[in-house]
GUTOR-984592 format. One line per 3 residues: number of its first residue (from 0); their letters; for each residue y, x, z of C-alpha. Coordinates in steps of 0.2 Angstrom, whole numbers. Each point is the difference from the previous one (the first is absolute). Layout:
N
NUM> a> Y/X/Z; ...;
END
This chain:
301
0> xxx> -718/-367/1716; 16/-10/4; 5/-3/-19;
3> xxx> 2/-15/-8; 0/-4/-18; 17/-6/-10;
6> xxx> 2/-16/-9; 7/-6/-14; 15/-8/11;
9> xxx> 2/18/8; 3/7/-18; 11/-16/-6;
12> xxx> 10/2/16; 6/19/-4; 6/-5/-14;
15> xxx> 13/-11/7; 17/9/9; 0/2/18;
18> xxx> 13/-11/8; 14/12/7; 13/-4/11;
21> xxx> 17/2/-8; -7/3/-17; 3/-11/-14;
24> xxx> -13/1/-15; 7/-4/-17; -12/-5/-16;
27> xxx> 8/11/-14; -10/-11/-13; 11/-15/8;
30> xxx> 15/9/-3; 0/8/-17; -4/-8/-17;
33> xxx> -11/11/-11; 3/-2/-18; -18/4/-12;
36> xxx> 13/2/-15; 11/13/7; -3/18/1;
39> xxx> 6/8/16; -6/16/-5; 18/3/-12;
42> xxx> 10/-2/15; -8/16/9; 14/14/-1;
45> xxx> -6/15/-13; 3/12/17; -11/-11/11;
48> xxx> -13/-1/-15; 0/19/-3; -2/4/20;
51> xxx> -14/-10/-1; -9/9/-14; 4/16/9;
54> xxx> -15/-7/13; -13/-3/-14; -12/11/-9;
57> xxx> 2/6/-16; -13/-13/-8; 6/-15/9;
60> xxx> 19/4/-6; -5/2/-18; -8/-17/3;
63> xxx> 16/-7/7; 8/6/-16; -9/-13/-12;
66> xxx> 6/-13/10; 18/-2/-9; 11/10/-10;
69> xxx> 11/2/16; -13/6/10; -4/12/-15;
72> xxx> 17/7/2; 4/1/18; -18/9/2;
75> xxx> 4/13/-13; 16/4/8; -5/-1/17;
78> xxx> -12/15/-4; 15/15/-1; -4/3/17;
81> xxx> -14/12/-2; -3/13/10; -5/16/-5;
84> xxx> -2/13/12; -6/14/-12; 15/8/-3;
87> xxx> -13/11/-11; -4/-11/-10; -5/6/-18;
90> xxx> -8/-12/-10; 2/-20/0; -10/-14/-11;
93> xxx> 4/-17/1; -9/-13/-9; 2/-20/-1;
96> xxx> 10/1/14; 14/-13/7; 15/11/7;
99> xxx> 13/3/-9; 16/11/-5; 7/0/19;
102> xxx> -19/7/3; 1/12/-13; 17/9/5;
105> xxx> -6/1/17; -16/11/-4; 12/10/-12;
108> xxx> 13/2/12; -9/8/14; -14/11/-9;
111> xxx> 10/16/-4; -17/8/-6; -6/-14/-13;
114> xxx> -7/7/-14; -12/-14/-9; 3/-18/-1;
117> xxx> -12/-13/-10; 6/-20/1; -10/-12/-10;
120> xxx> 3/-21/1; 14/1/13; 2/-18/2;
123> xxx> 16/1/10; 12/7/-13; 9/-15/-7;
126> xxx> 12/-3/-13; 17/6/6; -9/9/17;
129> xxx> 9/14/8; -2/17/-10; -10/14/4;
132> xxx> 5/16/3; -5/18/9; 14/9/8;
135> xxx> -12/8/11; -15/3/-9; 10/4/-17;
138> xxx> -2/19/1; -19/-2/6; -8/-13/-11;
141> xxx> -10/7/-14; -10/-14/-6; 4/-18/-4;
144> xxx> -14/-14/-7; 7/-19/-3; -13/-11/-6;
147> xxx> 1/-20/-4; 16/-4/8; 9/-14/-3;
150> xxx> 18/7/3; -3/19/-3; 19/3/-3;
153> xxx> 4/1/18; -9/14/0; 13/10/-12;
156> xxx> 12/9/12; -18/6/10; -6/8/-18;
159> xxx> 17/6/-6; 6/9/18; -16/10/2;
162> xxx> 6/17/-4; -17/8/1; -13/-14/-9;
165> xxx> -13/7/-8; -11/-15/-6; 6/-17/-4;
168> xxx> -13/-13/-4; 7/-19/-5; -12/-10/-5;
171> xxx> 1/-18/-4; 17/-4/9; 12/-12/-7;
174> xxx> 19/4/-4; 7/10/-14; -4/20/4;
177> xxx> 10/9/-12; 16/1/9; -10/11/14;
180> xxx> -9/10/-10; 18/4/-8; 6/3/17;
183> xxx> -15/12/3; 1/8/-15; 18/6/2;
186> xxx> -5/12/14; -19/-2/6; -6/16/-5;
189> xxx> -15/0/14; -9/-13/-7; -16/6/-5;
192> xxx> -12/-16/-3; 5/-17/-9; -9/-14/-1;
195> xxx> 6/-17/-8; -11/-15/-3; 4/-19/-7;
198> xxx> 20/2/3; 14/-4/-9; 5/18/-6;
201> xxx> 6/3/-17; 4/16/-8; 16/1/10;
204> xxx> -11/5/14; -11/12/-8; 14/8/-6;
207> xxx> 7/1/18; -17/8/3; 1/13/-10;
210> xxx> 13/7/9; -11/3/15; -6/18/-7;
213> xxx> -12/3/13; -11/-13/-4; -18/4/-3;
216> xxx> -9/-17/2; 5/-15/-8; -10/-17/-2;
219> xxx> 8/-14/-12; -11/-13/2; 4/-19/-9;
222> xxx> 19/2/-2; 2/-12/-16; 18/8/-1;
225> xxx> -4/17/-2; 0/9/-17; -2/15/-10;
228> xxx> 18/5/3; -2/1/19; -15/9/-2;
231> xxx> 7/14/-12; 14/3/12; -11/3/16;
234> xxx> -11/13/-12; 14/9/-5; 7/4/17;
237> xxx> -14/-2/13; -8/15/-6; -11/2/17;
240> xxx> -9/-17/-3; -18/4/4; -8/-18/0;
243> xxx> 6/-15/-11; -7/-17/1; 6/-12/-12;
246> xxx> -8/-20/-2; 10/-6/-14; -7/-17/3;
249> xxx> -1/-2/-18; 16/-4/-5; 1/13/-14;
252> xxx> 17/7/8; -8/17/4; -9/10/-14;
255> xxx> 0/13/-9; 20/6/2; -2/2/17;
258> xxx> -18/8/1; 7/14/-14; 15/3/12;
261> xxx> -12/3/15; -13/11/-10; 15/12/-6;
264> xxx> 10/1/16; -11/-3/15; -10/16/-2;
267> xxx> -6/-1/19; -8/-16/-2; -19/-1/8;
270> xxx> -4/-18/1; 5/-13/-13; -5/-20/3;
273> xxx> 4/-9/-14; -5/-20/0; 4/-14/-11;
276> xxx> 12/12/-12; -4/1/-19; 3/17/-8;
279> xxx> -5/10/-15; -9/15/7; 1/11/-16;
282> xxx> 17/-1/2; 4/6/17; 0/18/-6;
285> xxx> -11/8/10; 1/16/-8; 17/3/6;
288> xxx> -4/0/19; -9/15/10; -18/2/3;
291> xxx> -1/-10/17; 10/-16/-7; -10/0/-16;
294> xxx> -16/-2/9; 8/-16/9; 6/-8/-15;
297> xxx> -18/4/-7; -9/-8/11; 9/-16/-4;
300> x> -6/0/-19;
END
Protein backbone atom coordinates (compact mmCIF):
# COMPACT_ATOMS: atom_id res chain seq x y z
CA UNK A 1 0.00 0.00 0.00
CA UNK A 2 2.98 2.34 -0.36
CA UNK A 3 3.89 2.21 3.34
CA UNK A 4 7.35 1.34 4.66
CA UNK A 5 8.14 -0.12 8.05
CA UNK A 6 10.07 1.88 10.60
CA UNK A 7 13.55 0.82 11.57
CA UNK A 8 15.62 1.27 14.68
CA UNK A 9 17.83 3.74 12.88
CA UNK A 10 14.80 5.91 12.05
CA UNK A 11 13.79 6.14 15.75
CA UNK A 12 17.32 6.88 16.84
CA UNK A 13 17.64 9.60 14.22
CA UNK A 14 14.60 11.41 15.67
CA UNK A 15 16.28 11.64 19.08
CA UNK A 16 19.06 13.86 17.73
CA UNK A 17 18.48 17.57 17.08
CA UNK A 18 18.08 18.63 13.50
CA UNK A 19 20.73 21.05 12.33
CA UNK A 20 19.15 24.43 11.65
CA UNK A 21 21.10 27.23 10.03
CA UNK A 22 21.95 30.04 12.45
CA UNK A 23 20.99 28.12 15.60
CA UNK A 24 23.56 27.05 18.16
CA UNK A 25 22.66 24.05 20.27
CA UNK A 26 23.90 24.03 23.86
CA UNK A 27 24.04 21.01 26.13
CA UNK A 28 22.90 22.35 29.51
CA UNK A 29 24.34 19.36 31.30
CA UNK A 30 27.80 20.51 30.19
CA UNK A 31 27.24 24.10 31.30
CA UNK A 32 25.68 23.59 34.79
CA UNK A 33 27.25 21.68 37.63
CA UNK A 34 24.61 20.07 39.82
CA UNK A 35 25.58 18.87 43.28
CA UNK A 36 23.64 16.04 44.83
CA UNK A 37 24.17 17.43 48.34
CA UNK A 38 22.47 20.78 47.71
CA UNK A 39 18.72 21.32 48.26
CA UNK A 40 17.76 23.76 45.53
CA UNK A 41 14.14 23.95 46.74
CA UNK A 42 15.32 26.21 49.59
CA UNK A 43 16.14 28.87 47.03
CA UNK A 44 12.53 29.08 45.82
CA UNK A 45 10.88 32.29 47.12
CA UNK A 46 7.81 31.78 49.29
CA UNK A 47 5.68 33.78 46.84
CA UNK A 48 6.60 31.49 43.95
CA UNK A 49 6.02 28.40 46.05
CA UNK A 50 2.58 29.68 47.07
CA UNK A 51 1.69 30.29 43.40
CA UNK A 52 2.62 26.70 42.57
CA UNK A 53 0.47 25.39 45.44
CA UNK A 54 -2.55 27.29 44.09
CA UNK A 55 -2.50 25.12 40.95
CA UNK A 56 -2.59 21.87 42.93
CA UNK A 57 -5.57 19.88 44.12
CA UNK A 58 -6.32 19.62 47.82
CA UNK A 59 -4.77 16.17 48.24
CA UNK A 60 -1.60 17.18 46.40
CA UNK A 61 -1.30 20.30 48.55
CA UNK A 62 -1.54 18.16 51.67
CA UNK A 63 1.24 15.89 50.40
CA UNK A 64 3.43 18.90 49.60
CA UNK A 65 2.92 20.30 53.10
CA UNK A 66 4.58 17.16 54.49
CA UNK A 67 7.86 17.75 52.64
CA UNK A 68 9.35 20.13 55.23
CA UNK A 69 8.40 22.78 57.81
CA UNK A 70 8.96 25.58 55.31
CA UNK A 71 6.54 24.09 52.79
CA UNK A 72 4.01 23.41 55.55
CA UNK A 73 4.12 27.06 56.62
CA UNK A 74 3.88 28.44 53.08
CA UNK A 75 1.06 26.06 52.14
CA UNK A 76 -0.91 26.96 55.26
CA UNK A 77 -0.51 30.70 54.80
CA UNK A 78 -1.37 30.55 51.10
CA UNK A 79 -4.82 29.18 51.85
CA UNK A 80 -6.01 32.53 53.11
CA UNK A 81 -7.26 33.15 49.57
CA UNK A 82 -10.30 30.97 50.13
CA UNK A 83 -13.10 32.06 47.88
CA UNK A 84 -16.55 31.65 49.31
CA UNK A 85 -19.26 32.91 46.98
CA UNK A 86 -22.15 32.07 49.30
CA UNK A 87 -22.62 35.39 51.08
CA UNK A 88 -25.62 33.90 52.88
CA UNK A 89 -23.56 31.11 54.47
CA UNK A 90 -24.89 30.27 57.93
CA UNK A 91 -23.11 27.07 59.00
CA UNK A 92 -19.49 26.09 58.50
CA UNK A 93 -17.50 23.15 59.86
CA UNK A 94 -13.75 22.53 59.46
CA UNK A 95 -11.91 19.35 60.34
CA UNK A 96 -8.19 18.57 59.99
CA UNK A 97 -7.47 21.44 57.60
CA UNK A 98 -4.14 23.14 56.95
CA UNK A 99 -5.08 26.77 56.36
CA UNK A 100 -4.36 29.34 59.03
CA UNK A 101 -5.61 32.49 60.70
CA UNK A 102 -5.72 34.56 57.51
CA UNK A 103 -8.07 32.09 55.88
CA UNK A 104 -10.35 32.12 58.90
CA UNK A 105 -10.44 35.92 59.00
CA UNK A 106 -11.32 36.11 55.30
CA UNK A 107 -14.28 33.79 55.85
CA UNK A 108 -15.52 35.69 58.91
CA UNK A 109 -15.10 39.08 57.21
CA UNK A 110 -17.25 38.13 54.20
CA UNK A 111 -20.13 36.21 55.80
CA UNK A 112 -22.45 38.67 57.50
CA UNK A 113 -25.12 36.02 58.17
CA UNK A 114 -22.81 33.48 59.81
CA UNK A 115 -24.50 31.63 62.72
CA UNK A 116 -22.63 28.39 63.49
CA UNK A 117 -18.89 27.70 63.37
CA UNK A 118 -17.24 24.37 64.23
CA UNK A 119 -13.46 23.94 64.06
CA UNK A 120 -11.54 20.76 64.81
CA UNK A 121 -7.78 20.17 64.51
CA UNK A 122 -6.93 23.24 62.44
CA UNK A 123 -3.24 22.58 61.74
CA UNK A 124 -2.49 25.97 60.17
CA UNK A 125 -2.74 27.76 63.54
CA UNK A 126 0.65 27.92 65.22
CA UNK A 127 2.39 29.89 67.98
CA UNK A 128 2.38 33.68 67.52
CA UNK A 129 -0.18 33.31 64.76
CA UNK A 130 -2.46 36.14 63.72
CA UNK A 131 -5.46 36.55 66.03
CA UNK A 132 -8.87 35.55 64.70
CA UNK A 133 -11.73 38.00 65.09
CA UNK A 134 -15.20 38.49 63.64
CA UNK A 135 -15.96 42.14 63.03
CA UNK A 136 -18.54 41.37 60.34
CA UNK A 137 -20.00 38.13 61.75
CA UNK A 138 -19.84 39.16 65.41
CA UNK A 139 -23.50 40.15 65.57
CA UNK A 140 -24.85 37.05 63.78
CA UNK A 141 -22.63 34.26 65.15
CA UNK A 142 -24.58 32.23 67.72
CA UNK A 143 -22.64 28.98 68.13
CA UNK A 144 -18.89 28.32 68.35
CA UNK A 145 -17.27 24.91 68.79
CA UNK A 146 -13.47 24.69 69.17
CA UNK A 147 -12.02 21.20 69.43
CA UNK A 148 -8.48 19.84 69.70
CA UNK A 149 -6.66 23.06 68.80
CA UNK A 150 -2.99 23.48 69.66
CA UNK A 151 -3.18 27.27 69.78
CA UNK A 152 -6.80 27.87 70.66
CA UNK A 153 -5.95 31.25 72.21
CA UNK A 154 -5.88 32.69 68.68
CA UNK A 155 -9.68 32.47 68.78
CA UNK A 156 -9.96 34.57 71.94
CA UNK A 157 -11.05 37.80 70.13
CA UNK A 158 -13.63 35.79 68.18
CA UNK A 159 -15.21 34.27 71.29
CA UNK A 160 -15.19 37.55 73.20
CA UNK A 161 -16.42 39.69 70.31
CA UNK A 162 -19.60 37.74 69.48
CA UNK A 163 -22.39 39.81 71.00
CA UNK A 164 -25.23 37.30 70.59
CA UNK A 165 -23.35 34.06 71.26
CA UNK A 166 -25.66 31.41 72.69
CA UNK A 167 -23.59 28.20 72.56
CA UNK A 168 -19.90 27.84 73.40
CA UNK A 169 -18.09 24.51 73.28
CA UNK A 170 -14.35 24.34 73.97
CA UNK A 171 -13.00 20.78 74.00
CA UNK A 172 -9.39 19.66 74.47
CA UNK A 173 -7.82 22.96 73.43
CA UNK A 174 -4.44 23.94 74.85
CA UNK A 175 -3.95 27.21 76.73
CA UNK A 176 -5.35 29.02 79.77
CA UNK A 177 -9.05 29.79 79.38
CA UNK A 178 -9.88 31.57 82.64
CA UNK A 179 -9.21 34.99 81.12
CA UNK A 180 -11.54 34.29 78.20
CA UNK A 181 -14.32 33.14 80.53
CA UNK A 182 -13.81 36.18 82.75
CA UNK A 183 -14.24 38.52 79.80
CA UNK A 184 -17.33 36.65 78.66
CA UNK A 185 -18.86 36.69 82.14
CA UNK A 186 -18.53 40.46 82.40
CA UNK A 187 -21.19 41.12 79.80
CA UNK A 188 -22.30 38.00 77.92
CA UNK A 189 -25.95 37.71 78.93
CA UNK A 190 -26.93 35.74 75.82
CA UNK A 191 -25.08 32.46 76.58
CA UNK A 192 -27.42 29.52 77.09
CA UNK A 193 -25.13 26.49 76.67
CA UNK A 194 -21.49 26.04 77.76
CA UNK A 195 -19.42 22.89 77.28
CA UNK A 196 -15.90 22.76 78.77
CA UNK A 197 -13.88 19.57 78.46
CA UNK A 198 -10.26 18.78 79.34
CA UNK A 199 -9.17 22.42 79.60
CA UNK A 200 -6.97 24.52 81.85
CA UNK A 201 -9.86 26.15 83.70
CA UNK A 202 -10.01 26.80 87.44
CA UNK A 203 -12.67 28.04 89.84
CA UNK A 204 -11.93 31.53 88.52
CA UNK A 205 -13.46 30.45 85.22
CA UNK A 206 -16.49 28.93 86.95
CA UNK A 207 -17.01 32.13 88.94
CA UNK A 208 -17.03 33.97 85.62
CA UNK A 209 -19.62 31.56 84.20
CA UNK A 210 -21.84 32.22 87.24
CA UNK A 211 -22.28 35.79 85.92
CA UNK A 212 -23.96 34.41 82.80
CA UNK A 213 -27.36 34.27 84.43
CA UNK A 214 -29.21 32.75 81.46
CA UNK A 215 -27.15 29.56 81.21
CA UNK A 216 -29.42 26.52 80.94
CA UNK A 217 -27.02 23.75 79.87
CA UNK A 218 -23.59 23.27 81.43
CA UNK A 219 -20.99 20.54 80.86
CA UNK A 220 -17.90 20.42 83.10
CA UNK A 221 -15.93 17.42 81.89
CA UNK A 222 -12.56 16.27 83.24
CA UNK A 223 -11.29 19.65 84.41
CA UNK A 224 -9.07 18.88 87.42
CA UNK A 225 -8.75 22.45 88.75
CA UNK A 226 -12.50 22.97 89.25
CA UNK A 227 -13.87 22.36 92.74
CA UNK A 228 -16.93 22.81 94.95
CA UNK A 229 -16.19 26.53 95.24
CA UNK A 230 -16.86 27.19 91.59
CA UNK A 231 -19.85 24.85 91.45
CA UNK A 232 -21.51 26.57 94.42
CA UNK A 233 -21.17 29.97 92.75
CA UNK A 234 -22.86 28.61 89.62
CA UNK A 235 -25.66 27.01 91.63
CA UNK A 236 -26.37 30.23 93.51
CA UNK A 237 -26.46 32.45 90.40
CA UNK A 238 -27.58 30.34 87.41
CA UNK A 239 -31.21 29.81 88.40
CA UNK A 240 -32.23 28.79 84.87
CA UNK A 241 -29.98 25.71 84.80
CA UNK A 242 -31.86 22.73 83.26
CA UNK A 243 -29.08 20.28 82.34
CA UNK A 244 -25.87 19.71 84.26
CA UNK A 245 -23.16 17.19 83.33
CA UNK A 246 -20.16 16.80 85.64
CA UNK A 247 -17.26 14.42 85.12
CA UNK A 248 -15.06 14.84 88.19
CA UNK A 249 -12.34 12.51 86.89
CA UNK A 250 -12.31 10.90 90.36
CA UNK A 251 -10.03 13.55 91.86
CA UNK A 252 -12.49 14.34 94.71
CA UNK A 253 -12.57 18.11 94.21
CA UNK A 254 -16.32 18.13 93.55
CA UNK A 255 -18.56 16.44 96.08
CA UNK A 256 -21.27 16.99 98.68
CA UNK A 257 -20.87 20.75 99.11
CA UNK A 258 -21.30 21.55 95.44
CA UNK A 259 -24.10 19.04 94.88
CA UNK A 260 -26.06 20.25 97.91
CA UNK A 261 -25.89 23.76 96.49
CA UNK A 262 -27.24 22.45 93.17
CA UNK A 263 -30.10 20.68 94.98
CA UNK A 264 -31.03 23.79 96.94
CA UNK A 265 -30.81 26.47 94.26
CA UNK A 266 -31.32 24.85 90.83
CA UNK A 267 -35.03 24.10 91.06
CA UNK A 268 -35.44 24.00 87.26
CA UNK A 269 -32.95 21.17 86.87
CA UNK A 270 -34.28 18.40 84.61
CA UNK A 271 -31.17 16.39 83.73
CA UNK A 272 -28.20 15.59 85.95
CA UNK A 273 -25.23 13.41 84.96
CA UNK A 274 -22.49 12.66 87.50
CA UNK A 275 -19.37 10.73 86.51
CA UNK A 276 -16.35 10.19 88.73
CA UNK A 277 -17.89 12.21 91.60
CA UNK A 278 -17.82 10.92 95.17
CA UNK A 279 -20.76 12.00 97.33
CA UNK A 280 -22.91 10.79 100.23
CA UNK A 281 -26.54 10.72 99.12
CA UNK A 282 -27.97 10.92 102.65
CA UNK A 283 -26.56 14.43 103.05
CA UNK A 284 -28.05 15.99 99.91
CA UNK A 285 -31.19 17.29 101.62
CA UNK A 286 -33.70 16.00 99.09
CA UNK A 287 -36.63 16.88 101.34
CA UNK A 288 -35.86 20.58 100.91
CA UNK A 289 -36.43 20.43 97.13
CA UNK A 290 -39.73 20.52 95.29
CA UNK A 291 -41.34 17.35 93.94
CA UNK A 292 -39.76 17.46 90.47
CA UNK A 293 -36.17 17.88 91.63
CA UNK A 294 -36.77 15.33 94.41
CA UNK A 295 -37.60 12.70 91.79
CA UNK A 296 -34.44 13.59 89.92
CA UNK A 297 -32.18 13.26 92.96
CA UNK A 298 -33.98 10.12 94.12
CA UNK A 299 -33.16 8.44 90.82
CA UNK A 300 -29.45 8.75 91.71
CA UNK A 301 -29.74 6.96 95.03
